[in-house]
C-alpha positions, -999 to +999 in steps of 0.1 A: +000+000+000+013+035-009+019+062+016-010+081+000-035+052+004-023+046+039-029+083+048-064+083+033-074+052+053-061+067+085-080+100+079-113+083+073-113+055+098-091+059+129-074+090+143-038+090+152-012+112+167-003+129+134-035+148+133-044+185+129-035+206+159-059+227+178-047+262+169-079+282+166-080+312+142-091+343+161-104+370+137-099+407+144-133+425+138-133+461+127-163+484+127-186+453+129-175+439+096-158+407+088-122+410+078-119+387+048-083+394+039-060+367+055-031+392+054-050+414+079-048+387+106-016+393+126+007+367+140-003+375+175-040+368+167-033+336+149-012+323+178-041+326+203-053+291+212-079+292+239-101+322+231-137+326+220-157+357+212-184+366+237-215+386+230-250+386+243-268+405+216-294+387+195-287+384+158-313+380+132-311+352+106-290+321+105-264+338+083-260+366+108-257+340+136-230+322+118-210+351+103-218+383+121-189+391+145-195+392+182-186+424+200-165+425+231-132+412+243-121+376+239-124+354+269-106+322+278-124+289+275-125+270+307-147+245+324-181+237+309-187+261+279-222+270+267-233+256+234-237+291+220-200+300+228-177+303+198-151+276+198-131+290+169-134+307+135-124+290+103-119+302+067-145+291+041-136+263+017-158+275-012-148+312-013-126+328-039-092+337-027-099+374-032-129+373-008-124+346+018-152+344+043-147+334+079-173+313+098-178+310+135-179+274+149-198+272+182-193+247+210-227+233+201-216+227+165-185+209+176-206+187+199-230+179+170-200+168+148-188+145+176-222+130+181-243+107+159-249+105+130-213+116+121-192+108+152-161+124+137-127+114+150-099+138+158-084+135+124-116+144+105-126+171+131-092+187+128-097+188+090-131+204+093-116+230+116-088+236+092-060+226+115-025+221+102-010+186+111+014+183+139+030+154+159+007+157+189-023+172+171-048+146+181-038+147+218-039+185+219-073+185+202-087+160+228-072+180+257-088+213+245-121+196+240-120+183+275-115+218+288-150+227+275-166+195+286-165+175+253-150+140+252-132+127+221-119+092+228-087+082+211-090+056+184-127+062+176-141+054+142-164+077+122-200+065+119-211+082+087-197+081+052-175+111+043-189+134+016-180+169+004-206+183+028-185+168+057-159+194+051-183+223+055-191+240+088-227+250+094-222+286+086-208+279+051-234+252+044-261+277+052-244+303+030-242+278+001-279+269+005-288+306+005-268+313-027-283+281-043-318+294-035-310+328-050-297+312-082-328+290-085-351+319-080-334+343-104-318+321-131-339+289-134-356+291-168-391+282-156-410+301-183-389+288-212-392+252-200-430+256-195-434+270-230-414+241-245-432+213-226-467+228-229-467+229-267-478+193-271-508+198-248-524+228-266-537+212-297-565+192-281-588+208-256-594+177-236-557+170-233-552+206-222-578+204-194-564+171-182-529+186-182-542+215-161-556+191-135-522+174-133-504+207-129-527+219-102-524+186-083-487+187-085-486+223-072-506+212-042-483+183-034-451+203-038-465+231-017-473+206+011-437+194+011-423+229+009-444+240+038-433+211+059-396+217+052-400+254+060-411+244+095-379+224+101-364+237+133-331+217+135-304+233+157-278+253+138-249+275+147-258+290+181-296+286+177-319+260+191-354+272+180-386+260+195-401+230+176-431+235+153-435+200+140-443+168+157-412+152+172-418+120+153-411+138+120-387+165+133-362+139+145-358+127+109-354+162+096-328+168+123-309+137+112-309+150+076-297+185+088-269+170+109-256+151+079-258+181+056-250+207+083-280+229+075-277+227+037-303+199+030-337+213+038-331+248+024-316+234-008-347+211-013-370+241-007-351+261-033-355+233-058-392+229-050-396+266-054-381+264-089-405+235-097-434+256-084-424+284-107-423+260-136-458+247-128-472+283-125-457+292-159-472+261-174-507+270-162-502+305-177-493+289-211-525+268-210-546+298-200-534+317-230-547+290-253-578+281-233-587+309-210-601+298-176-633+317-181-642+296-211-629+263-198-649+232-193-652+223-156-624+201-145-631+165-137-662+162-160-652+133-183-686+134-202-681+170-213-645+162-223-656+133-244-683+154-261-657+181-269-634+155-285-662+143-307 
């Protein structure tokens, strides 16, 4: 086995002593804005190891909660830390080099990454937190987690399969979902697709009416799913919102959120919204050919048969 293959096996399955160290990146905030230029972070700041950023103000929106800087002086982590406390800040993986974003990782998020369904080991957790490898990286990581009341046993194995989403922290996953939703809303060619697919259903009135029934039923079903996903209240970043759904379904949505780190449900809602736009445009195309005011009542097969004769 090559050195490369051996290293991949070690990273995915069992942690070892040559793992990422626990050197948190502390960001200097200026005038309430995120400093995105790595050159603006001084050596003194990047050498800070046991600091978090403390703030009691309420921030609106998940993106604000994950990216907005907390005001006030840094304080040293010690004893049992609160889930909302910031453990460290990490640079985003998906940003362009000219505009690198920084994302806060809370103690609660670290705890979620160590718990089912992922159960990350020290090697994978260090990679998520963007820690450079060092000889005693795994041991240092476990010691620092113990200081805030989190236990990371040596030699543990991960529980879930590693995907590209595994490398994302919750703040960046939410950011990705938000941008995906924006692109779906503004760039998805719903009207053009509707025009193309509706052509074959405009020559025969009976076919057009049946097509309209199918479109309306599909809109209803997709709206039900969208409404359900919009009520998902899985914990993210430093939030733990009050549940709206029955726990019997919320626990499954929470499992999906933990695997995708907040990307899953918003991304599906964005896709369903694009489908809803397509369905709406399709109905408009049919109404242009057969206006609703002159349409045969839907669901009356006798009248449809007479019209075809």
